[in-house]
C-alpha positions in Angstrom: -96.1 -62.5 -122.7 -98.4 -60.1 -124.4 -97.4 -58.2 -127.5 -100.4 -55.8 -127.6 -99.8 -52.1 -128.3 -101.0 -51.0 -124.8 -100.5 -52.1 -121.3 -103.4 -54.3 -120.3 -104.2 -54.8 -116.6 -105.1 -58.4 -117.5 -101.5 -58.9 -118.5 -100.0 -57.4 -115.3 -98.4 -60.8 -114.6 -95.7 -59.8 -117.2 -94.3 -57.4 -114.6 -93.5 -60.2 -112.2 -90.6 -61.2 -114.4 -88.8 -58.1 -113.1 -89.0 -59.5 -109.5 -90.9 -61.6 -107.1 -94.2 -60.4 -105.8 -93.3 -59.4 -102.3 -94.3 -56.5 -100.2 -91.5 -54.2 -98.7 -90.3 -55.3 -95.3 -89.7 -51.9 -93.7 -90.5 -51.1 -90.1 -93.4 -48.7 -89.6 -92.2 -45.2 -88.7 -92.9 -43.5 -85.5 -96.1 -41.3 -85.8 -95.3 -37.6 -86.0 -97.9 -34.9 -85.3 -98.6 -32.5 -88.2 -96.7 -29.2 -88.1 -98.3 -26.0 -89.2 -97.2 -22.4 -89.7 -99.5 -19.6 -88.7 -99.3 -15.9 -89.5 -100.9 -12.9 -87.7 -100.6 -9.2 -87.9 -98.7 -7.7 -90.9 -98.1 -10.4 -93.5 -94.9 -10.5 -95.6 -94.8 -10.5 -99.4 -95.1 -14.2 -100.1 -93.5 -13.7 -103.5 -90.2 -13.1 -101.6 -90.6 -16.0 -99.1 -88.8 -19.3 -99.7 -89.6 -22.4 -97.8 -86.9 -25.1 -97.8 -86.7 -28.6 -96.5 -84.0 -31.3 -96.5 -86.7 -34.0 -97.0 -86.9 -33.8 -100.8 -84.9 -35.1 -103.7 -85.1 -33.0 -106.9 -83.9 -34.5 -110.2 -83.6 -32.5 -113.4 -81.2 -35.1 -114.9 -78.6 -32.4 -115.8 -76.0 -34.7 -114.3 -75.5 -38.4 -114.2 -78.6 -40.1 -112.7 -76.6 -42.1 -110.1 -79.7 -42.2 -107.7 -81.5 -44.3 -110.3 -81.2 -48.0 -111.4 -82.4 -49.3 -114.8 -84.6 -52.3 -114.4 -85.6 -52.8 -118.1 -85.6 -50.9 -121.4 -83.1 -48.4 -122.8 -82.7 -45.2 -120.6 -80.4 -42.4 -121.8 -80.3 -38.8 -122.9 -82.3 -38.8 -126.0 -84.3 -36.5 -128.3 -88.0 -36.2 -127.7 -88.8 -35.0 -131.3 -87.3 -36.8 -134.2 -88.0 -33.6 -136.2 -85.8 -31.6 -133.8 -83.0 -33.9 -132.6 -81.2 -31.1 -130.8 -83.7 -31.1 -128.0 -82.9 -33.9 -125.6 -84.0 -35.1 -122.2 -83.6 -38.2 -120.0 -85.9 -40.9 -121.2 -86.6 -44.6 -121.5 -88.2 -46.8 -124.2 -89.0 -50.4 -124.9 -91.3 -52.6 -126.9 -92.3 -54.1 -123.6 -91.6 -52.6 -120.1 -89.2 -49.7 -119.7 -88.6 -49.1 -116.0 -86.2 -47.3 -113.8 -86.0 -47.4 -109.9 -84.9 -44.8 -107.5 -82.3 -46.3 -105.2 -83.5 -44.5 -102.0 -85.9 -46.2 -99.6 -88.5 -43.8 -98.2 -91.0 -44.4 -95.5 -93.9 -42.6 -93.9 -95.8 -39.9 -95.7 -94.4 -39.2 -99.1 -95.1 -37.7 -102.6 -93.7 -38.5 -106.0 -94.1 -35.7 -108.6 -93.2 -36.2 -112.2 -93.1 -34.0 -115.3 -93.3 -36.3 -118.3 -94.0 -36.5 -122.0 -93.9 -39.2 -124.7 -91.2 -39.9 -127.2 -91.7 -39.7 -131.0 -90.9 -42.5 -133.3 -92.2 -45.4 -131.2 -94.4 -48.1 -132.6 -98.1 -47.5 -132.4 -100.7 -45.5 -134.3 -99.2 -44.9 -137.8 -101.0 -41.6 -138.3 -99.4 -40.0 -135.2 -95.7 -40.3 -134.1 -96.5 -40.2 -130.4 -98.8 -42.4 -128.5 -100.3 -41.1 -125.2 -100.7 -44.2 -122.9 -99.3 -46.0 -119.9 -97.3 -43.4 -118.0 -96.8 -45.1 -114.6 -95.5 -44.0 -111.2 -94.9 -46.5 -108.4 -94.1 -45.7 -104.8 -93.5 -47.9 -101.8 -92.2 -50.7 -104.1 -89.6 -53.3 -103.2 -87.1 -52.0 -105.8 -87.4 -55.1 -107.9 -91.0 -55.9 -108.9 -93.4 -53.3 -110.4 -96.2 -55.4 -108.9 -95.3 -54.1 -105.5 -96.2 -50.8 -103.9 -98.8 -48.3 -105.0 -98.9 -47.7 -108.8 -100.6 -44.9 -110.6 -101.0 -45.5 -114.4 -102.2 -42.6 -116.5 -103.7 -43.8 -119.8 -104.0 -47.5 -118.9 -105.9 -50.0 -121.0 -105.2 -48.3 -124.3 -105.8 -44.9 -122.7 -109.4 -45.7 -121.7 -108.9 -44.9 -118.0 -106.4 -44.3 -115.3 -105.9 -46.7 -112.5 -104.4 -47.1 -109.0 -103.0 -50.4 -107.9 -101.8 -51.8 -104.6 -99.4 -54.8 -105.0 -100.8 -55.5 -108.5 -104.5 -55.3 -107.6 -106.6 -52.4 -108.8 -108.1 -50.4 -105.9 -109.3 -47.3 -107.8 -110.2 -46.5 -111.5 -111.5 -43.5 -113.4 -112.5 -42.9 -117.0 -113.4 -39.2 -116.4 -112.1 -36.8 -119.0 -109.5 -35.4 -116.6 -108.2 -38.9 -115.9 -107.2 -39.8 -119.5 -104.7 -38.5 -121.9 -105.5 -37.0 -125.3 -107.4 -39.6 -127.4 -106.1 -40.2 -131.0 -109.5 -41.6 -131.8 -111.0 -38.2 -131.3 -108.9 -36.8 -134.2 -105.4 -35.5 -134.4 -104.5 -33.4 -131.3 -103.1 -30.0 -131.8 -99.4 -29.3 -131.2 -100.0 -27.7 -127.8 -102.2 -30.5 -126.6 -99.9 -33.4 -127.5 -96.7 -32.7 -129.6 -95.2 -29.9 -127.3 -97.1 -30.7 -124.1 -95.6 -31.9 -120.8 -97.8 -33.6 -118.2 -97.6 -33.4 -114.4 -98.3 -36.6 -112.4 -98.3 -36.7 -108.7 -98.9 -39.6 -106.2 -99.3 -38.7 -102.5 -99.3 -41.0 -99.5 -100.5 -39.4 -96.3 -101.1 -41.9 -93.6 -103.3 -44.5 -95.3 -104.7 -42.2 -97.9 -103.3 -42.5 -101.5 -104.1 -39.6 -103.9 -103.3 -39.4 -107.6 -103.2 -36.2 -109.6 -102.9 -35.5 -113.3 -102.1 -31.9 -114.1 -103.0 -30.9 -110.6 -106.4 -32.4 -110.8 -107.3 -35.2 -108.3 -108.3 -38.2 -110.4 -108.0 -41.1 -108.0 -108.0 -41.7 -104.3 -107.9 -44.7 -102.0 -108.1 -45.1 -98.2 -105.9 -48.1 -97.4 -106.9 -49.8 -94.2 -103.4 -51.5 -94.1 -101.1 -49.0 -95.7 -97.6 -49.9 -96.8 -94.8 -48.6 -94.6 -92.6 -47.5 -97.4 -90.2 -48.5 -100.1 -88.7 -47.3 -103.4 -90.1 -45.3 -106.3 -90.2 -46.4 -110.0 -91.1 -44.7 -113.2 -92.1 -46.8 -116.2 -94.1 -47.3 -119.3 -95.2 -50.2 -121.5 -94.4 -50.4 -125.3 -93.8 -46.7 -125.4 -91.2 -44.0 -124.8 -91.3 -41.9 -121.7 -89.5 -38.6 -121.4 -88.6 -37.0 -118.0 -88.1 -33.3 -117.5 -88.1 -33.3 -113.7 -88.8 -35.7 -110.8 -89.3 -34.6 -107.2 -89.5 -37.1 -104.2 -90.8 -35.6 -100.9 -90.6 -37.9 -97.9 -91.0 -38.1 -94.1 -88.2 -40.5 -93.4 -85.4 -42.2 -95.3 -84.2 -45.7 -94.6 -80.4 -45.6 -95.1 -78.5 -48.9 -95.6 -75.9 -50.1 -93.1 -73.1 -51.5 -95.1 -70.7 -52.6 -92.3 -71.5 -53.5 -88.7 -68.5 -53.2 -86.5 -68.0 -54.7 -83.0 -66.2 -52.9 -80.2 -62.5 -53.5 -80.5 -61.0 -55.9 -78.0 -58.3 -54.3 -75.7 -54.7 -55.1 -76.6 -52.2 -56.3 -73.9 -50.9 -52.7 -73.2 -54.5 -51.5 -72.7 -55.2 -54.3 -70.2 -52.2 -53.2 -68.1 -53.4 -49.6 -68.1 -56.9 -50.7 -67.0 -55.5 -52.8 -64.2 -53.5 -49.8 -62.9 -56.5 -47.5 -63.0 -58.5 -50.1 -60.9 -55.7 -50.2 -58.3 -55.4 -46.4 -58.1 -59.2 -46.0 -57.6 -59.4 -48.4 -54.7 
């Protein structure tokens, strides 16, 4: 088990301790044709138009996060800034993997959108109380192992690049400026760039195309010839503290569990007599 400061893709085997390497076994959803909305003639004021859908889960963590399950690390309402302990959000931290799974199983096209920041006071660079690295979003996982599903890691490998993995194997990578977080080696970032900043990460799955965004900029994409049917969403980090302000899960279909399967009730003696009388009357 590695003890390095950052998450190394070479040490990805560590994550298998959270569950077996197994792909989700969900049936493929029935294909649905895209739906569009067209406007003609006089257009409405779109500032006053609201579009709603039931196919989204929106979490601001203002109530108990009962839709989420802790896999590792400490997750709780906690302060982001040690200098201002009155400001608290839902977050997780660990010297190794801090991971939380959403309990809902989603299939088909989907999108996970996360507003996140890093917690002060974690181990790392002594000259800076926050360390920007290893903010990870997993979709289509099996709910147990982070080495399943599609995983987008912003600031992987000591914040030298961002990567996209499928079932633990890297399928896309980028070291472009827009694909990495602020670098501490470039000097101390300003308060707005690091200390007070929130990032926006988004992972889309549309058919077999996986797209990863950081602050609304497309940084990674992958056309999967054998796309995963679906699964669960995880948020996690490695040897760091991850703060969550809001998480939104958009989905095409949801696979709901069946807890009890009931067989048709057998007729009792009185019902058998009634059925016999009805047969005689209908002859």
